[in-house]
C-alpha positions in Angstrom: 3.6 20.1 0.9 0.0 20.5 1.7 0.0 23.7 -0.6 0.4 21.4 -3.7 -0.9 17.9 -2.6 -3.8 16.5 -0.9 -5.1 12.9 -0.1 -8.3 11.2 -1.3 -9.7 7.9 -2.0 -8.9 6.5 -5.5 -11.8 6.7 -8.0 -12.7 5.2 -11.2 -11.7 8.3 -13.0 -8.1 7.8 -11.6 -7.4 4.3 -13.1 -5.6 5.4 -16.3 -3.1 7.4 -14.3 -2.9 4.7 -11.7 -2.0 2.4 -14.5 0.6 4.8 -15.7 2.3 5.0 -12.1 2.1 1.1 -11.7 3.8 0.5 -15.1 6.5 3.1 -14.5 7.2 1.1 -11.2 7.5 -2.0 -13.2 10.0 -0.4 -15.7 12.4 0.7 -12.9 13.0 -2.9 -11.9 13.0 -2.2 -8.4 9.6 -1.5 -7.2 7.7 -4.1 -9.0 9.1 -7.3 -10.1 7.1 -7.9 -13.1 8.5 -8.7 -16.7 5.5 -7.0 -18.6 3.6 -3.9 -18.1 0.0 -4.2 -17.3 -3.2 -3.1 -19.0 -6.3 -1.1 -17.8 -8.1 -4.5 -17.2 -5.6 -5.4 -14.5 -6.2 -2.1 -12.7 -9.8 -2.3 -13.0 -9.8 -5.6 -11.7 -7.6 -4.5 -8.7 -9.8 -1.5 -8.0 -13.0 -3.6 -8.0 -11.4 -6.2 -5.5 -10.2 -3.4 -3.2 -13.9 -2.1 -3.1 -15.5 -5.4 -2.8 -13.2 -6.7 -0.2 -13.4 -3.5 1.9 -9.6 -2.6 1.6 -8.6 1.1 1.1 -6.9 2.6 -1.8 -5.9 6.3 -1.4 -3.9 8.6 -3.8 -2.1 11.8 -3.3 -3.3 14.1 -6.0 -1.8 17.5 -7.0 -4.3 20.0 -6.1 -4.0 22.0 -9.3 -4.9 19.0 -11.7 -6.6 16.5 -9.2 -4.7 13.7 -10.9 -2.8 11.2 -8.8 0.9 11.4 -8.4 1.3 8.6 -5.9 -1.1 5.9 -4.3 -1.2 3.4 -1.5 -3.7 0.4 -0.8 -4.1 -2.5 1.5 -4.9 -6.0 0.4 -5.1 -9.5 2.1 -1.5 -10.7 3.3 -3.0 -14.3 3.3 -5.9 -16.0 1.8 -7.3 -17.5 5.0 -9.6 -16.2 7.6 -7.5 -16.6 10.5 -5.3 -13.8 8.9 -8.2 -11.3 8.5 -6.5 -8.8 10.8 -3.2 -8.8 9.0 -2.9 -6.7 6.0 -0.3 -5.9 3.3 0.4 -2.3 2.4 1.8 -1.3 -1.0 2.9 2.4 -2.1 3.7 3.5 -5.6 5.2 7.1 -6.4 5.4 8.6 -9.8 9.2 9.0 -10.4 9.0 12.8 -11.0 7.4 13.2 -7.5 9.5 11.0 -5.5 11.8 12.6 -2.6 9.2 15.1 -1.8 7.8 13.4 1.1 4.9 11.7 -0.3 5.9 8.2 0.8 6.1 9.6 4.3 2.6 11.0 3.8 1.1 7.8 2.6 2.7 5.6 5.2 1.4 8.1 8.0 -2.2 8.3 6.5 -2.3 4.4 5.9 -1.2 3.6 9.5 -4.2 5.7 10.7 -6.5 3.9 8.3 -5.1 0.5 9.7 -5.9 1.6 13.3 -9.5 2.8 12.4 -9.9 -0.5 10.4 -8.9 -2.6 13.4 -6.0 -4.3 11.8 -3.6 -6.0 14.1 -0.8 -6.4 11.7 0.6 -4.5 8.7 3.2 -6.2 6.5 5.2 -5.0 3.6 7.4 -6.9 1.2 10.4 -5.1 -0.2 13.2 -6.1 -2.7 16.5 -5.9 -0.7 17.7 -3.3 -3.5 14.8 -0.8 -2.7 16.9 1.0 -0.1 14.5 4.0 -0.2 11.5 2.0 0.8 13.5 0.0 3.7 14.5 3.5 5.2 10.9 5.0 4.7 9.2 1.9 6.6 12.0 1.7 9.3 11.4 5.4 10.0 7.9 4.4 11.1 9.0 1.7 13.4 8.4 -1.2 10.9 10.3 -4.1 12.2 12.4 -6.5 10.2 10.4 -9.6 10.1 12.6 -11.9 7.8 14.6 -12.4 4.7 14.0 -14.6 1.8 17.3 -15.3 -0.2 16.8 -15.6 -4.0 13.1 -14.5 -3.4 12.8 -13.4 -7.2 14.5 -13.5 -10.3 14.3 -10.4 -12.3 16.0 -9.3 -15.5 19.1 -11.6 -15.3 19.7 -11.6 -11.5 18.2 -13.1 -8.3 16.8 -10.6 -5.7 16.4 -11.1 -2.1 13.0 -10.3 -0.5 12.7 -8.6 2.9 9.5 -8.5 5.2 8.7 -5.7 7.6 5.8 -5.5 9.8 4.2 -3.0 12.0 2.1 -4.4 14.9 -0.9 -2.2 16.2 -1.0 -2.8 20.1 -4.3 -1.3 20.6 -6.2 -3.7 18.3 -7.9 -6.4 20.5 -10.2 -9.3 19.6 -13.4 -9.9 21.6 -12.5 -13.5 23.3 -16.0 -14.5 23.2 -15.9 -14.3 19.3 -16.7 -17.8 17.8 -15.9 -17.3 14.1 -12.8 -15.6 12.6 -12.2 -11.8 13.6 -13.0 -9.0 11.2 -11.7 -5.9 10.3 -13.8 -2.7 9.8 -14.2 -2.1 6.0 -12.9 1.1 4.6 -15.5 4.0 4.3 -14.9 4.7 0.7 -17.7 7.2 0.2 -16.9 9.3 3.4 -13.3 9.0 3.6 -11.8 12.4 4.4 -7.9 13.3 4.6 -7.2 15.3 7.8 -4.3 17.6 7.2 -1.3 16.7 9.4 
């Protein structure tokens, strides 16, 4: 796999390709539960929010073209300071590059990043019909944390939502801290993928 792909931080030049991957995942009706595809403005706003918030967005790119074929990012799991050390992971893979180990590559790298950023809890929300994602995250010891029945209504049917979480035991908080805890912002300009 390392002969064909590498991982790097997402850049502004990637956003058109990221949009294509995102919209393809909407149209498969399993990965993303939107009724309409998104525009480049939506992806540009997402990218700006990741950077401004200190959250990572990384892409698996083909070495031959340097174009993304999959990407992953973290975002806030809840909009309150008490939840600063909890983050939500999302992963999207172009359909023509699925079943090549890219999901495993991204989850592994994102967990390394979570540890470096001093997150305590990584959560993922998955449609109950997305069995490939469920198996992927369970293989990394994500634990089932709950089920919401009739979580979403998408294209004529109700879908249950599942929550999985990965707790990072080595992350601790200074007990003398008086304000909310903070994670270490992602090093956008100096991130380097270490080949596994």
